[in-house]
C-alpha positions as CSV (number, residue, x, y, z in Angstrom):
1,M,123.4,-36.9,71.7
2,K,122.3,-33.6,73.0
3,T,123.2,-30.7,70.8
4,L,123.1,-27.1,72.0
5,K,123.4,-23.9,70.0
6,T,125.5,-21.5,72.1
7,S,123.6,-18.5,70.9
8,D,120.4,-19.9,72.3
9,L,121.8,-20.2,75.9
10,L,121.9,-17.6,78.6
11,P,125.5,-16.8,79.7
12,L,125.0,-18.6,83.0
13,E,123.7,-21.7,81.3
14,L,126.6,-21.7,78.8
15,Q,129.1,-21.1,81.7
16,N,127.8,-24.2,83.5
17,Y,128.2,-26.5,80.4
18,L,131.7,-25.1,79.6
19,H,133.0,-25.3,83.2
20,Y,132.0,-28.9,83.6
21,A,133.1,-30.1,80.2
22,I,136.4,-28.3,79.9
23,A,138.2,-29.6,82.9
24,P,140.4,-30.1,84.8
25,R,141.8,-26.6,84.5
26,P,145.0,-25.6,86.3
27,I,144.6,-22.7,88.7
28,C,146.5,-19.4,88.5
29,L,146.6,-17.6,91.9
30,A,147.5,-14.1,90.6
31,S,148.9,-11.3,92.8
32,T,148.7,-7.8,91.5
33,V,148.9,-4.2,92.8
34,D,147.1,-1.0,92.0
35,A,148.7,2.4,91.4
36,E,148.9,3.1,95.1
37,G,150.5,-0.3,95.8
38,N,147.4,-1.9,97.3
39,V,147.7,-5.7,96.8
40,N,145.1,-8.0,95.3
41,L,145.2,-11.8,95.2
42,S,142.7,-13.8,93.2
43,P,142.5,-17.3,91.6
44,F,141.7,-18.0,87.9
45,S,141.1,-21.3,86.3
46,F,141.0,-19.8,82.8
47,F,144.8,-20.3,82.8
48,N,147.6,-22.2,81.0
49,L,151.1,-22.1,79.5
50,F,151.1,-20.9,75.9
51,S,154.7,-20.5,74.9
52,T,158.1,-21.6,76.1
53,N,160.3,-19.2,74.0
54,P,159.4,-16.6,75.1
55,P,157.9,-18.1,78.3
56,I,154.2,-16.9,78.2
57,C,151.4,-17.8,80.5
58,V,147.8,-16.6,79.8
59,F,145.0,-16.2,82.2
60,S,141.6,-14.5,81.8
61,P,139.9,-12.3,84.4
62,A,136.5,-12.7,82.7
63,R,133.7,-10.2,83.3
64,R,131.3,-11.4,85.9
65,V,128.3,-13.2,84.4
66,R,126.0,-11.9,87.2
67,D,126.4,-8.2,86.6
68,N,129.1,-7.7,83.8
69,T,131.5,-6.0,86.2
70,T,135.3,-6.4,85.9
71,K,137.6,-7.8,88.5
72,H,140.2,-5.9,90.5
73,T,143.0,-8.1,89.0
74,L,142.2,-6.8,85.5
75,E,141.9,-3.2,86.7
76,N,145.2,-3.4,88.5
77,I,147.1,-5.0,85.6
78,K,146.0,-2.1,83.3
79,L,147.6,0.3,85.8
80,V,150.6,-1.8,86.8
81,P,151.3,-4.3,84.1
82,E,153.0,-6.9,86.4
83,C,151.8,-10.0,88.3
84,V,153.0,-13.0,90.1
85,I,151.4,-16.3,89.0
86,N,151.4,-18.6,92.1
87,I,150.8,-22.3,91.4
88,V,148.2,-23.9,93.6
89,N,148.6,-27.3,95.3
90,Y,146.4,-29.2,97.7
91,D,148.0,-27.7,100.8
92,I,146.6,-24.2,100.0
93,V,143.5,-24.9,98.0
94,Q,141.0,-23.9,100.7
95,Q,142.8,-20.6,101.3
96,V,143.0,-20.0,97.6
97,S,139.2,-20.5,97.4
98,L,138.8,-18.0,100.2
99,S,140.8,-15.4,98.3
100,S,138.2,-15.5,95.5
101,V,135.7,-13.8,97.7
102,E,134.6,-10.5,96.2
103,Y,136.1,-8.2,98.8
104,P,135.9,-4.4,98.2
105,A,138.8,-2.7,96.3
106,G,141.8,-2.1,98.6
107,V,141.2,-5.2,100.8
108,D,144.3,-7.4,100.9
109,E,143.3,-11.0,100.1
110,F,146.6,-12.2,101.6
111,I,145.4,-11.1,105.0
112,K,141.9,-12.4,104.4
113,S,143.1,-15.9,103.2
114,G,145.9,-16.2,105.7
115,L,148.5,-16.7,103.0
116,T,151.9,-15.1,103.4
117,A,153.1,-12.3,101.2
118,L,156.7,-12.7,100.1
119,P,158.5,-9.7,98.4
120,S,159.3,-10.4,94.7
121,E,162.7,-9.6,93.2
122,L,161.7,-8.0,89.9
123,V,158.0,-7.0,90.0
124,K,156.0,-5.0,92.5
125,P,153.3,-7.6,93.4
126,P,154.3,-10.0,96.2
127,R,154.6,-13.8,95.9
128,V,152.6,-16.4,97.9
129,A,155.2,-18.0,100.1
130,E,153.1,-21.2,100.5
131,S,152.9,-21.8,96.7
132,P,155.3,-24.5,95.5
133,V,156.1,-22.5,92.3
134,Q,155.9,-18.8,91.8
135,F,156.4,-17.0,88.5
136,E,157.3,-13.3,88.5
137,C,155.8,-11.9,85.3
138,V,155.6,-8.8,83.1
139,V,152.3,-8.3,81.4
140,T,152.9,-7.8,77.7
141,E,149.3,-7.5,76.4
142,V,145.7,-7.6,77.5
143,I,143.2,-8.8,74.9
144,S,139.6,-8.1,75.5
145,L,137.3,-10.7,74.0
146,G,134.1,-8.8,74.4
147,D,132.1,-6.4,76.6
148,G,129.2,-8.6,77.7
149,P,128.7,-10.8,80.8
150,G,131.2,-13.6,80.9
151,A,133.5,-12.0,78.3
152,G,137.2,-12.9,78.8
153,N,140.2,-10.7,79.0
154,L,143.4,-12.5,78.0
155,V,146.3,-11.4,80.1
156,L,149.6,-12.4,78.4
157,A,152.2,-12.6,81.1
158,E,155.8,-13.2,80.3
159,I,157.7,-15.1,83.0
160,K,160.9,-13.4,84.1
161,L,161.8,-15.3,87.3
162,I,160.8,-18.7,88.6
163,H,160.9,-19.6,92.3
164,I,160.5,-23.3,93.2
165,N,160.2,-24.8,96.7
166,E,163.0,-27.4,96.9
167,D,160.6,-29.9,98.6
168,V,158.9,-30.6,95.3
169,L,162.2,-31.3,93.4
170,D,163.6,-34.8,92.7
171,D,167.2,-35.8,93.0
172,T,168.1,-34.2,89.6
173,G,166.7,-30.9,90.5
174,K,163.6,-31.3,88.3
175,I,160.0,-30.9,89.6
176,D,158.7,-34.3,90.8
177,Q,155.1,-34.7,89.5
178,E,154.2,-36.8,92.6
179,K,155.6,-34.4,95.1
180,I,154.0,-31.1,93.9
181,D,150.5,-32.4,94.7
182,L,148.7,-30.1,92.2
183,V,145.0,-29.4,92.2
184,A,142.7,-28.3,89.3
185,R,139.3,-26.8,88.9
186,L,136.3,-28.6,87.6
187,G,132.7,-27.4,87.3
188,G,130.7,-25.8,90.2
189,D,132.3,-26.6,93.5
190,W,134.3,-29.5,92.2
191,Y,138.1,-29.8,92.2
192,C,140.5,-32.7,91.6
193,R,143.8,-33.6,93.2
194,V,146.8,-35.0,91.2
195,T,148.2,-37.7,93.5
196,A,150.5,-40.6,92.8
197,D,147.7,-43.2,92.6
198,N,146.0,-41.4,89.7
199,L,149.1,-40.5,87.7
200,F,149.9,-42.4,84.6
201,K,152.3,-42.0,81.6
202,V,151.5,-42.0,77.9
203,A,154.4,-42.6,75.5
204,K,154.9,-39.5,73.3
205,P,154.3,-40.3,69.6
206,V,156.9,-37.8,68.6
207,R,159.7,-40.2,69.7
208,T,158.8,-42.6,67.0
209,I,156.8,-42.8,63.8
210,G,154.0,-45.1,65.0
211,I,152.5,-47.6,62.5
212,G,149.0,-46.2,63.3
213,V,145.7,-48.0,64.2
214,D,145.0,-48.5,60.5
215,A,148.0,-50.8,60.2
216,I,146.9,-53.1,63.0
217,P,145.5,-56.4,61.6
218,Y,141.7,-56.5,61.2
219,A,141.1,-59.2,63.9
220,I,143.0,-57.2,66.5
221,R,141.6,-53.8,65.4
222,N,138.1,-55.1,65.8
223,S,138.7,-56.9,69.0
224,K,135.7,-57.1,71.5
225,V,138.3,-57.0,74.4
226,L,140.7,-54.2,73.4
227,T,139.7,-50.6,73.9
228,G,140.4,-47.6,71.8
229,N,143.2,-46.7,74.3
230,N,144.7,-50.1,73.8
231,L,144.6,-49.7,70.0
232,G,146.3,-46.3,70.4
233,Q,149.1,-48.0,72.3
234,L,149.5,-50.7,69.7
235,G,149.5,-48.2,66.9
236,N,152.3,-46.2,68.6
237,V,155.0,-48.8,67.9
238,E,157.5,-48.2,65.1
239,F,158.1,-51.9,64.4
240,L,156.3,-55.2,65.1
241,P,158.1,-58.0,66.8
242,T,159.8,-60.5,64.6
243,D,158.4,-64.0,64.1
244,E,161.4,-65.4,66.1
245,E,160.5,-63.0,69.0
246,V,156.9,-64.1,69.0
247,E,157.8,-67.8,68.9
248,A,160.2,-67.3,71.8
249,F,157.6,-65.6,73.9
250,A,155.1,-68.3,73.1
251,Q,157.4,-70.8,75.0
252,S,156.5,-69.3,78.4
253,D,154.7,-71.5,80.8
254,E,151.7,-69.1,81.0
255,I,151.2,-69.0,77.2
256,K,151.6,-72.8,76.9
257,E,148.9,-73.3,79.5
258,L,146.6,-70.9,77.7
259,F,147.1,-72.8,74.4
260,D,146.6,-76.2,76.1
261,A,143.4,-75.0,77.8
262,T,141.9,-73.9,74.4
263,I,142.8,-76.7,72.1
264,G,140.1,-77.1,69.5
265,D,138.4,-73.8,70.5
266,S,139.9,-71.0,68.4
267,Q,137.3,-68.5,69.4
268,T,138.0,-68.8,73.1
269,R,141.7,-68.9,72.4
270,E,141.5,-65.6,70.6
271,V,139.5,-64.0,73.5
272,Q,142.0,-65.3,76.1
273,L,144.9,-64.0,74.1
274,H,143.3,-60.6,73.7
275,L,142.6,-60.5,77.5
276,R,146.2,-61.3,78.2
277,A,147.3,-58.6,75.8
278,K,145.0,-56.1,77.4
279,Y,146.5,-56.9,80.8
280,L,150.0,-56.3,79.4
281,L,148.9,-53.1,77.7
282,D,147.3,-51.8,80.8
283,S,150.7,-52.6,82.5
284,G,152.5,-50.6,79.9
285,L,154.1,-53.7,78.3
286,V,153.3,-52.9,74.7
287,E,155.9,-55.0,73.0
288,E,154.9,-58.1,75.0
289,A,151.3,-57.4,74.2
290,W,152.1,-57.4,70.5
291,K,153.9,-60.7,70.8
292,V,150.8,-62.3,72.4
293,L,148.5,-60.8,69.7
294,L,150.6,-62.1,66.8
295,M,150.6,-65.7,68.0
């Protein structure tokens, strides 16, 4: 394993490692205004949600690694502590990238990027009409993390109003993860797109007290077939199936065929059972997988 001491790296080298490793990162397209009302629009991938009550987003207009200068967004927020955080999806990602060009102060990136400025209701900066979700925010604090190249400036933005395009809502009025079509930032020129074919669910452990991987029988825990993810799924159950449930599941035609095909070969039988269990786990059928493994 390669080990790097951060103090031995140049800021540009460190930035490269961090941007590629800490990803994907959601993108905050922040609109701000200066004291004269000139609008600025700029994307930041040092961004996330940090609190629900109060609702706080944090993003960081870091000092430029190249020349240690600060960004217009940071300068504007210090003068007018308000912003709109516009969420970025695939439909606008190229225009968002264009808005990151370092235009001179006073240049309106809405015009340069072709995005539409929409008046906000509570704050001075406009919203991006094409963004699927827009947060009108009041900046409560700006925390400087240093004064050298690449140093961050944490902007704590309290969300006051949320605007959501109804096209991304489901029948219950909630945001549909498949419809919103989010994108995220990776290293260099790389991005990723959150589409239906790469979405998956992981059961939240807080719903139950899982037995834990340590409670899984040794032969299963040390399987040559099951992965660490599979063991995590198995360890997230609260109770194991009963002997009666396992016996009933063993009466299925598929399991009977597996047993008939491996008579006298316990090693092959175990591998085949583990392969079947892995298929069930990968399909989200954890209880059925446990029944197979306990046969």
